[in-house]
N, CA, C and O atoms as a GROMACS GRO file, in nm:
protein
  604
    1MET      N    1   0.682  -1.639   1.520
    1MET     CA    2   0.582  -1.585   1.430
    1MET      C    3   0.513  -1.464   1.492
    1MET      O    4   0.484  -1.367   1.421
    2GLU      N    5   0.486  -1.466   1.621
    2GLU     CA    6   0.418  -1.354   1.686
    2GLU      C    7   0.501  -1.227   1.674
    2GLU      O    8   0.446  -1.120   1.651
    3ALA      N    9   0.633  -1.238   1.690
    3ALA     CA   10   0.718  -1.119   1.677
    3ALA      C   11   0.711  -1.063   1.535
    3ALA      O   12   0.707  -0.941   1.517
    4THR      N   13   0.710  -1.151   1.435
    4THR     CA   14   0.699  -1.106   1.296
    4THR      C   15   0.565  -1.039   1.273
    4THR      O   16   0.558  -0.935   1.208
    5ARG      N   17   0.460  -1.097   1.325
    5ARG     CA   18   0.326  -1.041   1.308
    5ARG      C   19   0.320  -0.903   1.374
    5ARG      O   20   0.266  -0.809   1.315
    6ASN      N   21   0.374  -0.890   1.495
    6ASN     CA   22   0.372  -0.762   1.564
    6ASN      C   23   0.453  -0.657   1.489
    6ASN      O   24   0.413  -0.541   1.483
    7LEU      N   25   0.566  -0.696   1.431
    7LEU     CA   26   0.647  -0.604   1.353
    7LEU      C   27   0.566  -0.553   1.235
    7LEU      O   28   0.570  -0.434   1.204
    8LYS      N   29   0.494  -0.640   1.168
    8LYS     CA   30   0.411  -0.598   1.056
    8LYS      C   31   0.303  -0.501   1.102
    8LYS      O   32   0.273  -0.404   1.032
    9GLU      N   33   0.245  -0.527   1.219
    9GLU     CA   34   0.142  -0.437   1.272
    9GLU      C   35   0.200  -0.300   1.298
    9GLU      O   36   0.138  -0.199   1.265
   10VAL      N   37   0.319  -0.294   1.358
   10VAL     CA   38   0.385  -0.166   1.385
   10VAL      C   39   0.414  -0.094   1.254
   10VAL      O   40   0.390   0.026   1.243
   11ASP      N   41   0.465  -0.167   1.155
   11ASP     CA   42   0.493  -0.107   1.024
   11ASP      C   43   0.366  -0.049   0.963
   11ASP      O   44   0.368   0.062   0.910
   12GLN      N   45   0.257  -0.122   0.970
   12GLN     CA   46   0.132  -0.075   0.913
   12GLN      C   47   0.082   0.049   0.985
   12GLN      O   48   0.035   0.143   0.921
   13GLU      N   49   0.092   0.050   1.117
   13GLU     CA   50   0.050   0.168   1.193
   13GLU      C   51   0.138   0.287   1.159
   13GLU      O   52   0.088   0.399   1.146
   14ALA      N   53   0.268   0.264   1.144
   14ALA     CA   54   0.360   0.373   1.108
   14ALA      C   55   0.326   0.428   0.970
   14ALA      O   56   0.348   0.546   0.943
   15MET      N   57   0.275   0.343   0.883
   15MET     CA   58   0.238   0.386   0.748
   15MET      C   59   0.102   0.455   0.746
   15MET      O   60   0.060   0.505   0.642
   16GLY      N   61   0.032   0.458   0.858
   16GLY     CA   62  -0.097   0.526   0.866
   16GLY      C   63  -0.218   0.437   0.849
   16GLY      O   64  -0.330   0.487   0.837
   17PHE      N   65  -0.199   0.306   0.848
   17PHE     CA   66  -0.312   0.215   0.836
   17PHE      C   67  -0.384   0.205   0.970
   17PHE      O   68  -0.324   0.216   1.076
   18GLN      N   69  -0.514   0.185   0.962
   18GLN     CA   70  -0.598   0.171   1.080
   18GLN      C   71  -0.657   0.029   1.081
   18GLN      O   72  -0.695  -0.024   0.977
   19LEU      N   73  -0.662  -0.029   1.199
   19LEU     CA   74  -0.716  -0.165   1.212
   19LEU      C   75  -0.867  -0.163   1.200
   19LEU      O   76  -0.935  -0.087   1.268
   20ARG      N   77  -0.919  -0.247   1.112
   20ARG     CA   78  -1.064  -0.266   1.101
   20ARG      C   79  -1.107  -0.384   1.188
   20ARG      O   80  -1.198  -0.372   1.270
   21PHE      N   81  -1.040  -0.499   1.168
   21PHE     CA   82  -1.065  -0.614   1.255
   21PHE      C   83  -0.952  -0.714   1.238
   21PHE      O   84  -0.878  -0.712   1.140
   22GLU      N   85  -0.941  -0.800   1.338
   22GLU     CA   86  -0.845  -0.910   1.333
   22GLU      C   87  -0.908  -1.029   1.404
   22GLU      O   88  -0.971  -1.014   1.509
   23ASN      N   89  -0.889  -1.146   1.346
   23ASN     CA   90  -0.935  -1.268   1.409
   23ASN      C   91  -0.832  -1.377   1.380
   23ASN      O   92  -0.722  -1.348   1.333
   24ARG      N   93  -0.867  -1.498   1.409
   24ARG     CA   94  -0.775  -1.611   1.390
   24ARG      C   95  -0.729  -1.624   1.244
   24ARG      O   96  -0.618  -1.671   1.218
   25TRP      N   97  -0.813  -1.581   1.151
   25TRP     CA   98  -0.790  -1.606   1.009
   25TRP      C   99  -0.729  -1.489   0.934
   25TRP      O  100  -0.654  -1.510   0.838
   26ALA      N  101  -0.760  -1.367   0.975
   26ALA     CA  102  -0.719  -1.252   0.895
   26ALA      C  103  -0.705  -1.126   0.980
   26ALA      O  104  -0.762  -1.114   1.088
   27ARG      N  105  -0.626  -1.036   0.926
   27ARG     CA  106  -0.611  -0.900   0.981
   27ARG      C  107  -0.644  -0.805   0.868
   27ARG      O  108  -0.586  -0.814   0.760
   28VAL      N  109  -0.739  -0.714   0.892
   28VAL     CA  110  -0.781  -0.619   0.789
   28VAL      C  111  -0.756  -0.478   0.840
   28VAL      O  112  -0.805  -0.438   0.946
   29VAL      N  113  -0.679  -0.404   0.761
   29VAL     CA  114  -0.649  -0.265   0.792
   29VAL      C  115  -0.685  -0.180   0.670
   29VAL      O  116  -0.702  -0.232   0.560
   30TYR      N  117  -0.697  -0.051   0.692
   30TYR     CA  118  -0.731   0.038   0.582
   30TYR      C  119  -0.660   0.171   0.599
   30TYR      O  120  -0.621   0.209   0.709
   31HIS      N  121  -0.646   0.242   0.489
   31HIS     CA  122  -0.583   0.374   0.487
   31HIS      C  123  -0.672   0.466   0.405
   31HIS      O  124  -0.669   0.461   0.282
   32PRO      N  125  -0.752   0.549   0.472
   32PRO     CA  126  -0.847   0.634   0.399
   32PRO      C  127  -0.781   0.728   0.300
   32PRO      O  128  -0.836   0.751   0.192
   33ASP      N  129  -0.665   0.784   0.334
   33ASP     CA  130  -0.599   0.880   0.243
   33ASP      C  131  -0.547   0.812   0.117
   33ASP      O  132  -0.554   0.870   0.009
   34LEU      N  133  -0.496   0.690   0.131
   34LEU     CA  134  -0.446   0.615   0.015
   34LEU      C  135  -0.559   0.542  -0.057
   34LEU      O  136  -0.541   0.492  -0.168
   35LYS      N  137  -0.677   0.536   0.008
   35LYS     CA  138  -0.794   0.466  -0.046
   35LYS      C  139  -0.766   0.316  -0.064
   35LYS      O  140  -0.806   0.255  -0.164
   36VAL      N  141  -0.696   0.259   0.036
   36VAL     CA  142  -0.651   0.120   0.030
   36VAL      C  143  -0.710   0.039   0.146
   36VAL      O  144  -0.714   0.085   0.260
   37VAL      N  145  -0.754  -0.081   0.114
   37VAL     CA  146  -0.791  -0.181   0.214
   37VAL      C  147  -0.692  -0.297   0.196
   37VAL      O  148  -0.668  -0.343   0.085
   38LEU      N  149  -0.637  -0.343   0.307
   38LEU     CA  150  -0.539  -0.451   0.306
   38LEU      C  151  -0.590  -0.566   0.392
   38LEU      O  152  -0.623  -0.547   0.509
   39CYS      N  153  -0.596  -0.684   0.332
   39CYS     CA  154  -0.634  -0.806   0.404
   39CYS      C  155  -0.515  -0.900   0.406
   39CYS      O  156  -0.468  -0.943   0.300
   40GLN      N  157  -0.467  -0.931   0.524
   40GLN     CA  158  -0.359  -1.028   0.540
   40GLN      C  159  -0.417  -1.155   0.602
   40GLN      O  160  -0.470  -1.152   0.713
   41LEU      N  161  -0.407  -1.264   0.530
   41LEU     CA  162  -0.448  -1.390   0.589
   41LEU      C  163  -0.342  -1.432   0.688
   41LEU      O  164  -0.223  -1.411   0.666
   42LEU      N  165  -0.385  -1.492   0.799
   42LEU     CA  166  -0.293  -1.526   0.908
   42LEU      C  167  -0.275  -1.675   0.928
   42LEU      O  168  -0.196  -1.718   1.011
   43SER      N  169  -0.348  -1.754   0.852
   43SER     CA  170  -0.347  -1.899   0.869
   43SER      C  171  -0.304  -1.966   0.739
   43SER      O  172  -0.310  -1.906   0.632
   44ASP      N  173  -0.260  -2.090   0.750
   44ASP     CA  174  -0.219  -2.162   0.629
   44ASP      C  175  -0.339  -2.213   0.549
   44ASP      O  176  -0.324  -2.254   0.434
   45TYR      N  177  -0.458  -2.210   0.610
   45TYR     CA  178  -0.582  -2.249   0.543
   45TYR      C  179  -0.697  -2.174   0.609
   45TYR      O  180  -0.701  -2.162   0.731
   46VAL      N  181  -0.790  -2.124   0.528
   46VAL     CA  182  -0.908  -2.055   0.581
   46VAL      C  183  -1.031  -2.128   0.528
   46VAL      O  184  -1.057  -2.127   0.408
   47PRO      N  185  -1.108  -2.191   0.618
   47PRO     CA  186  -1.231  -2.258   0.573
   47PRO      C  187  -1.323  -2.158   0.502
   47PRO      O  188  -1.329  -2.040   0.538
   48ILE      N  189  -1.394  -2.205   0.401
   48ILE     CA  190  -1.471  -2.116   0.315
   48ILE      C  191  -1.573  -2.033   0.392
   48ILE      O  192  -1.597  -1.918   0.357
   49GLU      N  193  -1.635  -2.088   0.497
   49GLU     CA  194  -1.733  -2.009   0.571
   49GLU      C  195  -1.666  -1.890   0.640
   49GLU      O  196  -1.727  -1.783   0.650
   50HIS      N  197  -1.544  -1.906   0.688
   50HIS     CA  198  -1.470  -1.796   0.749
   50HIS      C  199  -1.417  -1.700   0.642
   50HIS      O  200  -1.414  -1.579   0.662
   51PHE      N  201  -1.376  -1.755   0.530
   51PHE     CA  202  -1.330  -1.674   0.417
   51PHE      C  203  -1.441  -1.578   0.373
   51PHE      O  204  -1.418  -1.458   0.358
   52ARG      N  205  -1.559  -1.632   0.354
   52ARG     CA  206  -1.672  -1.546   0.312
   52ARG      C  207  -1.708  -1.445   0.419
   52ARG      O  208  -1.741  -1.330   0.387
   53SER      N  209  -1.703  -1.484   0.544
   53SER     CA  210  -1.732  -1.391   0.653
   53SER      C  211  -1.632  -1.275   0.655
   53SER      O  212  -1.671  -1.159   0.674
   54ILE      N  213  -1.506  -1.306   0.636
   54ILE     CA  214  -1.403  -1.202   0.629
   54ILE      C  215  -1.438  -1.104   0.518
   54ILE      O  216  -1.434  -0.982   0.538
   55PHE      N  217  -1.472  -1.156   0.402
   55PHE     CA  218  -1.498  -1.069   0.287
   55PHE      C  219  -1.632  -0.996   0.300
   55PHE      O  220  -1.648  -0.889   0.240
   56GLN      N  221  -1.726  -1.050   0.374
   56GLN     CA  222  -1.849  -0.975   0.400
   56GLN      C  223  -1.819  -0.854   0.488
   56GLN      O  224  -1.877  -0.747   0.468
   57GLN      N  225  -1.729  -0.870   0.584
   57GLN     CA  226  -1.689  -0.757   0.668
   57GLN      C  227  -1.611  -0.654   0.587
   57GLN      O  228  -1.628  -0.534   0.606
   58ILE      N  229  -1.526  -0.701   0.498
   58ILE     CA  230  -1.452  -0.609   0.411
   58ILE      C  231  -1.550  -0.536   0.319
   58ILE      O  232  -1.533  -0.417   0.294
   59SER      N  233  -1.650  -0.605   0.270
   59SER     CA  234  -1.751  -0.543   0.184
   59SER      C  235  -1.817  -0.426   0.254
   59SER      O  236  -1.836  -0.320   0.194
   60ALA      N  237  -1.852  -0.443   0.381
   60ALA     CA  238  -1.917  -0.335   0.457
   60ALA      C  239  -1.826  -0.213   0.466
   60ALA      O  240  -1.873  -0.100   0.454
   61LEU      N  241  -1.698  -0.235   0.486
   61LEU     CA  242  -1.600  -0.125   0.490
   61LEU      C  243  -1.595  -0.053   0.356
   61LEU      O  244  -1.600   0.070   0.350
   62ILE      N  245  -1.586  -0.129   0.249
   62ILE     CA  246  -1.574  -0.071   0.115
   62ILE      C  247  -1.703   0.002   0.076
   62ILE      O  248  -1.697   0.110   0.018
   63GLU      N  249  -1.816  -0.056   0.106
   63GLU     CA  250  -1.944   0.006   0.071
   63GLU      C  251  -1.964   0.139   0.141
   63GLU      O  252  -2.031   0.228   0.088
   64ASN      N  253  -1.906   0.155   0.259
   64ASN     CA  254  -1.925   0.277   0.338
   64ASN      C  255  -1.805   0.370   0.333
   64ASN      O  256  -1.800   0.469   0.406
   65GLY      N  257  -1.709   0.340   0.248
   65GLY     CA  258  -1.589   0.423   0.239
   65GLY      C  259  -1.564   0.466   0.096
   65GLY      O  260  -1.649   0.451   0.008
   66ASP      N  261  -1.447   0.518   0.075
   66ASP     CA  262  -1.405   0.563  -0.058
   66ASP      C  263  -1.272   0.495  -0.089
   66ASP      O  264  -1.166   0.557  -0.080
   67PHE      N  265  -1.279   0.368  -0.126
   67PHE     CA  266  -1.159   0.289  -0.149
   67PHE      C  267  -1.150   0.248  -0.295
   67PHE      O  268  -1.251   0.213  -0.357
   68THR      N  269  -1.029   0.253  -0.349
   68THR     CA  270  -1.009   0.217  -0.489
   68THR      C  271  -0.915   0.098  -0.507
   68THR      O  272  -0.907   0.040  -0.615
   69LYS      N  273  -0.843   0.062  -0.399
   69LYS     CA  274  -0.746  -0.047  -0.411
   69LYS      C  275  -0.763  -0.146  -0.296
   69LYS      O  276  -0.781  -0.109  -0.180
   70PHE      N  277  -0.756  -0.275  -0.333
   70PHE     CA  278  -0.761  -0.384  -0.236
   70PHE      C  279  -0.633  -0.465  -0.250
   70PHE      O  280  -0.599  -0.512  -0.358
   71ILE      N  281  -0.563  -0.481  -0.138
   71ILE     CA  282  -0.442  -0.563  -0.135
   71ILE      C  283  -0.474  -0.689  -0.056
   71ILE      O  284  -0.519  -0.684   0.058
   72PHE      N  285  -0.450  -0.803  -0.121
   72PHE     CA  286  -0.480  -0.932  -0.061
   72PHE      C  287  -0.349  -1.007  -0.041
   72PHE      O  288  -0.291  -1.058  -0.136
   73ASP      N  289  -0.303  -1.013   0.084
   73ASP     CA  290  -0.177  -1.077   0.120
   73ASP      C  291  -0.206  -1.221   0.163
   73ASP      O  292  -0.257  -1.245   0.272
   74LYS      N  293  -0.173  -1.314   0.075
   74LYS     CA  294  -0.202  -1.456   0.098
   74LYS      C  295  -0.076  -1.536   0.133
   74LYS      O  296  -0.077  -1.658   0.124
   75ARG      N  297   0.030  -1.468   0.172
   75ARG     CA  298   0.158  -1.537   0.193
   75ARG      C  299   0.154  -1.646   0.298
   75ARG      O  300   0.238  -1.737   0.294
   76SER      N  301   0.061  -1.641   0.391
   76SER     CA  302   0.056  -1.745   0.495
   76SER      C  303  -0.007  -1.875   0.445
   76SER      O  304   0.009  -1.980   0.507
   77LEU      N  305  -0.080  -1.869   0.332
   77LEU     CA  306  -0.151  -1.988   0.284
   77LEU      C  307  -0.055  -2.099   0.241
   77LEU      O  308   0.052  -2.074   0.185
   78ARG      N  309  -0.096  -2.221   0.270
   78ARG     CA  310  -0.024  -2.340   0.225
   78ARG      C  311  -0.120  -2.436   0.156
   78ARG      O  312  -0.081  -2.546   0.116
   79THR      N  313  -0.244  -2.393   0.143
   79THR     CA  314  -0.347  -2.473   0.078
   79THR      C  315  -0.418  -2.386  -0.024
   79THR      O  316  -0.460  -2.275   0.007
   80PHE      N  317  -0.431  -2.436  -0.146
   80PHE     CA  318  -0.505  -2.366  -0.250
   80PHE      C  319  -0.647  -2.421  -0.249
   80PHE      O  320  -0.668  -2.540  -0.274
   81HIS      N  321  -0.744  -2.336  -0.221
   81HIS     CA  322  -0.883  -2.379  -0.212
   81HIS      C  323  -0.961  -2.318  -0.327
   81HIS      O  324  -0.998  -2.200  -0.322
   82GLN      N  325  -0.986  -2.396  -0.430
   82GLN     CA  326  -1.048  -2.350  -0.553
   82GLN      C  327  -1.186  -2.288  -0.531
   82GLN      O  328  -1.212  -2.183  -0.589
   83PRO      N  329  -1.277  -2.346  -0.451
   83PRO     CA  330  -1.408  -2.283  -0.433
   83PRO      C  331  -1.400  -2.143  -0.372
   83PRO      O  332  -1.478  -2.055  -0.409
   84SER      N  333  -1.307  -2.121  -0.280
   84SER     CA  334  -1.289  -1.986  -0.223
   84SER      C  335  -1.241  -1.889  -0.329
   84SER      O  336  -1.291  -1.777  -0.338
   85MET      N  337  -1.144  -1.932  -0.408
   85MET     CA  338  -1.092  -1.844  -0.513
   85MET      C  339  -1.201  -1.811  -0.615
   85MET      O  340  -1.212  -1.696  -0.660
   86GLU      N  341  -1.278  -1.909  -0.651
   86GLU     CA  342  -1.384  -1.886  -0.749
   86GLU      C  343  -1.486  -1.786  -0.696
   86GLU      O  344  -1.526  -1.695  -0.769
   87TRP      N  345  -1.529  -1.802  -0.572
   87TRP     CA  346  -1.624  -1.708  -0.513
   87TRP      C  347  -1.564  -1.567  -0.508
   87TRP      O  348  -1.631  -1.471  -0.546
   88TYR      N  349  -1.441  -1.556  -0.462
   88TYR     CA  350  -1.373  -1.427  -0.452
   88TYR      C  351  -1.359  -1.361  -0.589
   88TYR      O  352  -1.385  -1.242  -0.605
   89PHE      N  353  -1.318  -1.438  -0.687
   89PHE     CA  354  -1.288  -1.386  -0.820
   89PHE      C  355  -1.415  -1.351  -0.897
   89PHE      O  356  -1.424  -1.243  -0.956
   90LEU      N  357  -1.512  -1.441  -0.897
   90LEU     CA  358  -1.631  -1.420  -0.980
   90LEU      C  359  -1.740  -1.339  -0.913
   90LEU      O  360  -1.810  -1.264  -0.980
   91TYR      N  361  -1.755  -1.352  -0.785
   91TYR     CA  362  -1.863  -1.281  -0.717
   91TYR      C  363  -1.813  -1.154  -0.648
   91TYR      O  364  -1.857  -1.044  -0.681
   92TRP      N  365  -1.721  -1.170  -0.554
   92TRP     CA  366  -1.684  -1.058  -0.468
   92TRP      C  367  -1.621  -0.943  -0.546
   92TRP      O  368  -1.661  -0.828  -0.529
   93LYS      N  369  -1.524  -0.972  -0.630
   93LYS     CA  370  -1.458  -0.865  -0.708
   93LYS      C  371  -1.558  -0.789  -0.794
   93LYS      O  372  -1.555  -0.666  -0.799
   94GLN      N  373  -1.646  -0.860  -0.860
   94GLN     CA  374  -1.742  -0.793  -0.947
   94GLN      C  375  -1.843  -0.712  -0.865
   94GLN      O  376  -1.885  -0.604  -0.908
   95GLU      N  377  -1.881  -0.761  -0.749
   95GLU     CA  378  -1.971  -0.686  -0.662
   95GLU      C  379  -1.905  -0.557  -0.614
   95GLU      O  380  -1.970  -0.453  -0.607
   96MET      N  381  -1.777  -0.562  -0.580
   96MET     CA  382  -1.707  -0.444  -0.529
   96MET      C  383  -1.682  -0.339  -0.637
   96MET      O  384  -1.657  -0.222  -0.606
   97MET      N  385  -1.688  -0.379  -0.762
   97MET     CA  386  -1.676  -0.282  -0.872
   97MET      C  387  -1.783  -0.174  -0.860
   97MET      O  388  -1.758  -0.059  -0.894
   98ARG      N  389  -1.900  -0.210  -0.811
   98ARG     CA  390  -2.010  -0.114  -0.795
   98ARG      C  391  -1.973   0.001  -0.702
   98ARG      O  392  -2.033   0.108  -0.709
   99TYR      N  393  -1.873  -0.021  -0.616
   99TYR     CA  394  -1.832   0.079  -0.518
   99TYR      C  395  -1.700   0.146  -0.557
   99TYR      O  396  -1.641   0.219  -0.477
  100GLY      N  397  -1.654   0.121  -0.679
  100GLY     CA  398  -1.532   0.185  -0.728
  100GLY      C  399  -1.403   0.113  -0.695
  100GLY      O  400  -1.295   0.167  -0.720
  101LEU      N  401  -1.412  -0.007  -0.640
  101LEU     CA  402  -1.291  -0.084  -0.609
  101LEU      C  403  -1.248  -0.160  -0.735
  101LEU      O  404  -1.302  -0.266  -0.766
  102LEU      N  405  -1.150  -0.102  -0.806
  102LEU     CA  406  -1.109  -0.160  -0.934
  102LEU      C  407  -0.966  -0.213  -0.932
  102LEU      O  408  -0.931  -0.297  -1.015
  103GLN      N  409  -0.885  -0.166  -0.841
  103GLN     CA  410  -0.745  -0.211  -0.834
  103GLN      C  411  -0.732  -0.322  -0.731
  103GLN      O  412  -0.771  -0.307  -0.615
  104HIS      N  413  -0.677  -0.433  -0.775
  104HIS     CA  414  -0.655  -0.548  -0.686
  104HIS      C  415  -0.508  -0.586  -0.695
  104HIS      O  416  -0.456  -0.610  -0.804
  105ARG      N  417  -0.444  -0.592  -0.581
  105ARG     CA  418  -0.305  -0.634  -0.574
  105ARG      C  419  -0.300  -0.759  -0.487
  105ARG      O  420  -0.358  -0.763  -0.378
  106LYS      N  421  -0.231  -0.860  -0.536
  106LYS     CA  422  -0.224  -0.987  -0.465
  106LYS      C  423  -0.079  -1.021  -0.435
  106LYS      O  424   0.010  -1.002  -0.517
  107ILE      N  425  -0.059  -1.071  -0.316
  107ILE     CA  426   0.072  -1.118  -0.274
  107ILE      C  427   0.057  -1.266  -0.242
  107ILE      O  428  -0.009  -1.303  -0.145
  108LEU      N  429   0.120  -1.348  -0.323
  108LEU     CA  430   0.106  -1.494  -0.310
  108LEU      C  431   0.218  -1.554  -0.226
  108LEU      O  432   0.324  -1.493  -0.212
  109PRO      N  433   0.195  -1.672  -0.171
  109PRO     CA  434   0.303  -1.743  -0.104
  109PRO      C  435   0.416  -1.769  -0.204
  109PRO      O  436   0.392  -1.783  -0.324
  110ASN      N  437   0.536  -1.776  -0.155
  110ASN     CA  438   0.651  -1.802  -0.242
  110ASN      C  439   0.664  -1.953  -0.265
  110ASN      O  440   0.764  -2.015  -0.229
  111LEU      N  441   0.561  -2.009  -0.325
  111LEU     CA  442   0.554  -2.152  -0.354
  111LEU      C  443   0.519  -2.168  -0.501
  111LEU      O  444   0.412  -2.124  -0.544
  112ASP      N  445   0.606  -2.229  -0.577
  112ASP     CA  446   0.582  -2.242  -0.720
  112ASP      C  447   0.452  -2.314  -0.752
  112ASP      O  448   0.378  -2.271  -0.841
  113TRP      N  449   0.422  -2.422  -0.679
  113TRP     CA  450   0.299  -2.497  -0.708
  113TRP      C  451   0.175  -2.411  -0.682
  113TRP      O  452   0.076  -2.424  -0.753
  114PHE      N  453   0.181  -2.324  -0.579
  114PHE     CA  454   0.067  -2.238  -0.547
  114PHE      C  455   0.048  -2.135  -0.659
  114PHE      O  456  -0.064  -2.111  -0.704
  115LYS      N  457   0.158  -2.075  -0.702
  115LYS     CA  458   0.151  -1.975  -0.810
  115LYS      C  459   0.098  -2.038  -0.940
  115LYS      O  460   0.022  -1.975  -1.013
  116THR      N  461   0.139  -2.160  -0.967
  116THR     CA  462   0.091  -2.230  -1.086
  116THR      C  463  -0.059  -2.257  -1.076
  116THR      O  464  -0.133  -2.237  -1.172
  117ALA      N  465  -0.103  -2.303  -0.959
  117ALA     CA  466  -0.247  -2.329  -0.939
  117ALA      C  467  -0.329  -2.202  -0.957
  117ALA      O  468  -0.435  -2.205  -1.019
  118VAL      N  469  -0.280  -2.090  -0.904
  118VAL     CA  470  -0.350  -1.961  -0.919
  118VAL      C  471  -0.357  -1.922  -1.067
  118VAL      O  472  -0.462  -1.879  -1.114
  119ALA      N  473  -0.246  -1.936  -1.138
  119ALA     CA  474  -0.243  -1.897  -1.280
  119ALA      C  475  -0.342  -1.980  -1.362
  119ALA      O  476  -0.414  -1.926  -1.446
  120ILE      N  477  -0.346  -2.109  -1.337
  120ILE     CA  478  -0.438  -2.197  -1.411
  120ILE      C  479  -0.582  -2.159  -1.380
  120ILE      O  480  -0.664  -2.143  -1.472
  121GLU      N  481  -0.614  -2.145  -1.253
  121GLU     CA  482  -0.751  -2.113  -1.213
  121GLU      C  483  -0.791  -1.973  -1.261
  121GLU      O  484  -0.904  -1.954  -1.305
  122ARG      N  485  -0.701  -1.878  -1.251
  122ARG     CA  486  -0.733  -1.742  -1.295
  122ARG      C  487  -0.767  -1.740  -1.444
  122ARG      O  488  -0.861  -1.672  -1.485
  123GLY      N  489  -0.692  -1.814  -1.523
  123GLY     CA  490  -0.720  -1.821  -1.667
  123GLY      C  491  -0.858  -1.877  -1.695
  123GLY      O  492  -0.929  -1.828  -1.782
  124GLN      N  493  -0.896  -1.980  -1.620
  124GLN     CA  494  -1.028  -2.039  -1.639
  124GLN      C  495  -1.139  -1.946  -1.592
  124GLN      O  496  -1.244  -1.936  -1.656
  125LEU      N  497  -1.117  -1.878  -1.481
  125LEU     CA  498  -1.220  -1.789  -1.426
  125LEU      C  499  -1.237  -1.662  -1.507
  125LEU      O  500  -1.347  -1.608  -1.515
  126ALA      N  501  -1.130  -1.614  -1.567
  126ALA     CA  502  -1.139  -1.491  -1.647
  126ALA      C  503  -1.240  -1.508  -1.759
  126ALA      O  504  -1.310  -1.412  -1.795
  127GLY      N  505  -1.249  -1.627  -1.814
  127GLY     CA  506  -1.346  -1.654  -1.920
  127GLY      C  507  -1.490  -1.651  -1.872
  127GLY      O  508  -1.583  -1.640  -1.953
  128LYS      N  509  -1.511  -1.661  -1.741
  128LYS     CA  510  -1.645  -1.660  -1.683
  128LYS      C  511  -1.686  -1.521  -1.635
  128LYS      O  512  -1.803  -1.499  -1.600
  129MET      N  513  -1.592  -1.427  -1.632
  129MET     CA  514  -1.623  -1.291  -1.586
  129MET      C  515  -1.694  -1.214  -1.695
  129MET      O  516  -1.683  -1.245  -1.813
  130SER      N  517  -1.766  -1.113  -1.654
  130SER     CA  518  -1.831  -1.025  -1.751
  130SER      C  519  -1.724  -0.950  -1.830
  130SER      O  520  -1.618  -0.919  -1.775
  131PRO      N  521  -1.749  -0.919  -1.956
  131PRO     CA  522  -1.652  -0.841  -2.035
  131PRO      C  523  -1.620  -0.708  -1.969
  131PRO      O  524  -1.506  -0.661  -1.975
  132GLU      N  525  -1.719  -0.646  -1.905
  132GLU     CA  526  -1.697  -0.519  -1.835
  132GLU      C  527  -1.594  -0.536  -1.723
  132GLU      O  528  -1.506  -0.452  -1.707
  133ALA      N  529  -1.606  -0.644  -1.646
  133ALA     CA  530  -1.512  -0.668  -1.536
  133ALA      C  531  -1.372  -0.692  -1.589
  133ALA      O  532  -1.275  -0.640  -1.534
  134VAL      N  533  -1.360  -0.771  -1.694
  134VAL     CA  534  -1.228  -0.799  -1.751
  134VAL      C  535  -1.161  -0.670  -1.796
  134VAL      O  536  -1.041  -0.651  -1.777
  135GLU      N  537  -1.240  -0.580  -1.856
  135GLU     CA  538  -1.186  -0.454  -1.906
  135GLU      C  539  -1.150  -0.357  -1.793
  135GLU      O  540  -1.047  -0.291  -1.800
  136LYS      N  541  -1.235  -0.348  -1.691
  136LYS     CA  542  -1.218  -0.246  -1.588
  136LYS      C  543  -1.124  -0.285  -1.474
  136LYS      O  544  -1.055  -0.199  -1.420
  137LEU      N  545  -1.121  -0.412  -1.437
  137LEU     CA  546  -1.041  -0.452  -1.322
  137LEU      C  547  -0.892  -0.444  -1.353
  137LEU      O  548  -0.846  -0.488  -1.459
  138ASP      N  549  -0.818  -0.389  -1.260
  138ASP     CA  550  -0.673  -0.376  -1.269
  138ASP      C  551  -0.614  -0.471  -1.164
  138ASP      O  552  -0.609  -0.438  -1.046
  139ILE      N  553  -0.570  -0.588  -1.208
  139ILE     CA  554  -0.520  -0.692  -1.118
  139ILE      C  555  -0.371  -0.712  -1.142
  139ILE      O  556  -0.328  -0.736  -1.255
  140LYS      N  557  -0.293  -0.702  -1.034
  140LYS     CA  558  -0.148  -0.724  -1.044
  140LYS      C  559  -0.102  -0.810  -0.926
  140LYS      O  560  -0.162  -0.808  -0.818
  141TYR      N  561   0.005  -0.882  -0.950
  141TYR     CA  562   0.067  -0.962  -0.845
  141TYR      C  563   0.194  -0.891  -0.801
  141TYR      O  564   0.272  -0.844  -0.883
  142CYS      N  565   0.213  -0.884  -0.670
  142CYS     CA  566   0.326  -0.812  -0.612
  142CYS      C  567   0.401  -0.903  -0.516
  142CYS      O  568   0.351  -1.009  -0.476
  143ASP      N  569   0.521  -0.861  -0.479
  143ASP     CA  570   0.603  -0.940  -0.387
  143ASP      C  571   0.585  -0.902  -0.241
  143ASP      O  572   0.613  -0.982  -0.152
  144ASN      N  573   0.540  -0.778  -0.216
  144ASN     CA  574   0.528  -0.731  -0.079
  144ASN      C  575   0.428  -0.616  -0.070
  144ASN      O  576   0.378  -0.568  -0.172
  145ILE      N  577   0.398  -0.574   0.050
  145ILE     CA  578   0.297  -0.471   0.073
  145ILE      C  579   0.340  -0.335   0.016
  145ILE      O  580   0.260  -0.272  -0.052
  146PRO      N  581   0.463  -0.288   0.043
  146PRO     CA  582   0.500  -0.158  -0.015
  146PRO      C  583   0.488  -0.154  -0.168
  146PRO      O  584   0.443  -0.054  -0.224
  147GLU      N  585   0.527  -0.263  -0.234
  147GLU     CA  586   0.512  -0.268  -0.379
  147GLU      C  587   0.364  -0.263  -0.419
  147GLU      O  588   0.328  -0.195  -0.516
  148ALA      N  589   0.280  -0.334  -0.345
  148ALA     CA  590   0.137  -0.336  -0.375
  148ALA      C  591   0.076  -0.197  -0.357
  148ALA      O  592  -0.014  -0.159  -0.431
  149ILE      N  593   0.123  -0.122  -0.261
  149ILE     CA  594   0.074   0.014  -0.239
  149ILE      C  595   0.119   0.104  -0.354
  149ILE      O  596   0.040   0.184  -0.404
  150ARG      N  597   0.244   0.092  -0.396
  150ARG     CA  598   0.300   0.179  -0.501
  150ARG      C  599   0.240   0.155  -0.639
  150ARG      O  600   0.225   0.250  -0.716
  151THR      N  601   0.206   0.031  -0.672
  151THR     CA  602   0.164   0.001  -0.809
  151THR      C  603   0.015   0.012  -0.830
  151THR      O  604  -0.034  -0.010  -0.940
   0.00000   0.00000   0.00000
């Protein structure tokens, strides 16, 4: 796994991404020219207190930069945690709209049950979002990072 992780880091650096921070749970890089922030989760489960801390650090980056796209790579996850998703979907995304972050690209684990859980929860949460957020947010699911950057 370490070799795979290092290869991804080299690829990201070659693509011009800069490291913001890395810890046990996540690696966050950004590309000012592409206006992209990329968060890769590194663990199969992230406790909600660490999840929120990660996103508070990402918020500081977005608030002080000029970013329009957020890529959330969740491929390492093996646990679907509904409270984290709800907080991320209903609070964090809408808060980041204030800073111009409207494009969200998600890369899910290649697990049918996980994708089904996300689809069910997303449908329920969309009804709780403000009409403005539903209209303005551009959310797509991608298979990999290059696709998420392109779309």
